[in-house]
Phi, psi and omega in degrees: 000131175279168184297326181290313183300319181299318187295313181300310182291327178296313178303310182292329179292313184290336172278356181074026185247358187285140179281174179297331178288313179299322176295325176297316179294326172293322181286329173295327179296313184294321178299326183271004185290142187288090183286345186289337172283345184283138186275315189199148164223135180241131183247156185277152176280345178283132171298147184242154177277169174303326185284325167309312181294323181297319186295314179302322180286328171303310182300316179299319181288318172307317185294329182277345186250338176273138173293138184232158177305148182296338178264004179219086184271112177278137177227142179279154177235134179234147166278152176298312176271063193288342178293332187244002182290155169285179185293117175260133192251169177298151181245155158244153188293341171268008168074058187238013177248117189218159165238093186229169179307136191260135174221152197254355184285159183266143178270142182256124173246130182299157174295333180249086187298161177305145168260081184237160174206159186295166185288179178202183180286105185218136179196162172232132174255119182260122183273171189290336177273005181091351181290137181253118181249123180280107187283331181285347177250348174293135190285155173296136190096352179296142173207161176207166180254133178241107182065238176255008188245131171272137173253135186215137168268116189278184178288346180269357177083015176259167181253132176233154174243130180248135181293148177220205182271082187257132174249164179308323184291333182273355182283132183235176176250134172245161178223120170252131184226142177251141180281181165295136184086012181223162174214159173193159180242135179220154178243115187286165188308335181270356177099358178298135172261135181233139170245126183254126175280189183292149180053049182228162183209151166222138177253135184196153178279164180287344168205152183258115176234179181080201190263354176203159181252125190231128173227165175233143185228166170216158179074224187237129191214133178250139179239138159240097199280134176285124182298140177196095182296333176282343187220080182307159178251135180232132175250132176240134181214112179059234178265020182238145169232145176243123179249127185222166171246312177193112190190178178241128182202159181238136180240122173247112183219043182292142185293341177264009172254162190290323184225161172262121187255124176249119179239128184265135175250325174218151173089216180203142175223158174248113182266126179240133171228106186063236181264359182268141175234150173213120174270139186246144168253165179310129185094356190253160182215140172248131178246131175228127173288133177303132179082003183237147185253047180234126183256126177253133188257126176248118197288326187215121174233161175276099180300327170304325172286320174301317187259024177302317182301318178296329189255014169093020180200164175267143179229130181232134176234113187041050181268139172284167181305316176298325172303306177299318190286322174309315180287321172296322178300317181293313191285322181264001174062049177237163183254134186239132175228175185226134176253108182082207186291140182282125179307148180255020177294152174242148186229145176222132181158189181229136179229130180299151177268007178252015185293143180282174177301316181297311187300313188299315187290328183285328182291316178303313183297312184289340172279008180056030162277122183273128181208163177233142177257127178242155180300140175102032167067042178236139175238129177252127182258131185251157172300000000 
């Protein structure tokens, strides 16, 4: 659809005069929009009226049909379920259009800005003998033999384990770990697919034998477990265990978070902490505080938000500044500190995980977060 046709259809739609066919064409335009180029979208936490939604749609459509300066390209953003969406705001490629809590102080950016970049596929593989393999520099096709199991880095950049003539005596333990600013995918010897977020790890055997498949994790890890009713799959993290047969679930167990959260997407899992057990259905979550044998059950969570990291963005729902900055710090490998009282604003919205250094700093400034950048990858947050 060219700009002229878009302008005509948008005007008819906003005037309530668009036919069903014309409305469908307008929605098709929005559905086909290249979302990969979108930097960030922030939504308000306040519910909006029909009038507010219409006004925002006017702004979005005008942005798509009016000429703009070559160095500031506005692009509209729509939710797929746009009729019930909260206000999704206009974007600039650097991400500077927001409706967020307003504060009047100036943000200070140091003369020597941070040399930061978004995370990437990075991981270290620690073998049973203590040898450490840097997987982000290992070429695709790299392989070695662990006991009777072959470990290989595929053309897709992930690690897979291939069965061989493995005996109990030949089974060893490996550890895959990601640094801050890294993520990685691995396929375990049983075919289970595992994605590691930044600053995470998984310890596992080179072959699964016996009555169960058991692994241990830290940080945030997403599993798609290969079904095997005769050999249940167990994930251990601190004082919590997750027992499954074959399912998709996410575990967030960073040491700087208040709870270890297990969220089920498909199938069923049993979460155990001490003598307590809780079975989850899809869309439910179990929370366990480190060192405590008490399970808090959440009947319904937003799984899209939980899985945002796997899909290339951050998602916040009434999140405070420390929550936002912890996630950014892990992914961008930056150090965050606070000078004085921590601001108490809440933020709701989504931010792409591929933002450049310039875009990230502009987002913090436009969100009215008062900060100062110091040399050495440090950001100080002020009241």
